[in-house]
N, C-alpha and C positions, 0 to 999 in steps of 0.2 A: 933229448929233446932231438934229435936228429930226424929218429924214426917218425915220432909223433909229427913232425914238421913235414916231411916228406910224406907221410899220409894225408896229415891236412892239405899238402900243395895238390896232390893227386887228386884227393875227393873235391879239391876246389876246381881242378882241370876238370873233373867229371862232373862238376855241377855246372860249370862254366858251359862247355860242351852240351850236354843236357839240356841247357838254357838256351843255348845257340840251335839246338834242334825242336826243342818246345816252340819257341820263338818264330822259327822257320815255318812249323807246321801250323802252329796258332796264325800267322802271315798267311799262309796259302790255303788254310781253312775261312779265315778272312776275307783274304779275295774271291775264293768262291763263292763265300756268302753273299759278297756284296754284288758277285754277278748273277746270282743267284737274285737277289732281292730287285737288281736294276733288271733284269729281265722278266721279272714278276712286276714292277714297276710300269716296264716295257709295254707289257701285256694289257695291264690295267688302265693305262692311258691309251692304248690302242682298241681297247672295247669302249673306254667311254667316248674317246673321238666315232668310233662304228656305232655307238648308240645315239649321239648326239648328230651323228650325220642322218641316221634313222629318225630320230624326231624332227630334223629339219625338213628333210622328204616328207615325212607323214604332214607336217606343217602345210609344207608347200604344196601338197597334193589335198589338204582339206581347204586350203584358202583357195586354190583354185575350184573348189568342186563347191565351196560357196560364192566366189565369183559367177560361175556357171548358175548355179542357184537363183543369186540374186538377179543375174541377168536374163533368166526364164521368167523369174518371179516380175520384174520390170516389163519386160515385152506383153507377157499376160494384162499385167496392168492397166498398160498403156492401149491394148487391143478392148479392155472393157470399156476402159474411157472413152475409146473413139466409138465403139459401140454406143454407149450412153449418150455421146454429143451427137451422133447420128440418129438415136431415139427420141431424143429431145427436140433436132431442129425437126423432124418430121411430126411430133407431137405440134409443136410451135408452126409448124407450116397447116397442118391441119387447123387448129385452134385460130389461126390468120383468116384461113379459106373460109372457114365456117362463120366466123365475125365479119367476114366481106360480103358473105352473101345472105345474113343477114342483116347488115348496115344496107346493104343494096336493096334489100326487101324492104326495110324501113324506108328508104328514099322514095322507093316506088310507090309504096302506101302513102306518105306523107304528099309526093307530088299530086298524086289521084284525088285526096281529099282537100288538097290546095285549089285543083283545078273546078272540085266541086263546089269551094267556098265560092270561088272567083265567079264560076255560073250564077251561083243564089246571089254573089252581090251585083254582079249585071243586071239580072234580073229585076232586083230591087233599083236598081239606077235606072233600069228603064221604066220601071213602075213609077218610080219618081218623079222622072221627066213628063212621063204622059200624063199623070196626077198635076206636077206644077205646069202643061202645057194646057190642062183641061181647066186649073184654076186662073192661069193668066188667061185663057179663052174667054170664063165668066166672068174676071174682072174686066176683062176687055168691053165683055157684053153689058158688063153692069155699067160701064164708064161710056159706052156708048146709047145705052137707054139713058143714064142720068143727062148726058149732053144731049138727048132729044125730048125727055122730058123739062128739062131747063129749057131749051130752045122753045118749048110749047108754050112754059109759062113765060119767058119772056116777051113771048109775043102776047100771050094772054095780057098780060100787064100794059105794052102796048098799045093795045088795045083798048085798053078802059081807060 
């Protein structure tokens, strides 16, 4: 048993040394693998960060372009609105001016008609006054003639 034990002991030592050596090698490879994976992870993180930065920059740029476009469209819309307001104001001025002219013309025509009506009415009043005077003179003459004739009749009656 002596030799078998010694061989077994030596084999145990050799196996132990090999295990230690393999474990150091595996540990070294694991460390290298971890370093490699860490480097890859850092690269991926950096790449994601760069892509995110670029995406944010693109979004910011697009946002600025949209803001500029919106500003331009707003200014154009305001200009169109101002132009439409000015055109509407001018049309309203023309309409008011035309209406004022038509109203002035109607007032002038109405005034002329009223003057003619007043002239005709005055003529009718004058004719009525003239006829009334003639009637009053005629009545006055009738009254005078009735008085004359009645005074003759009274004289006639007294003489009898």
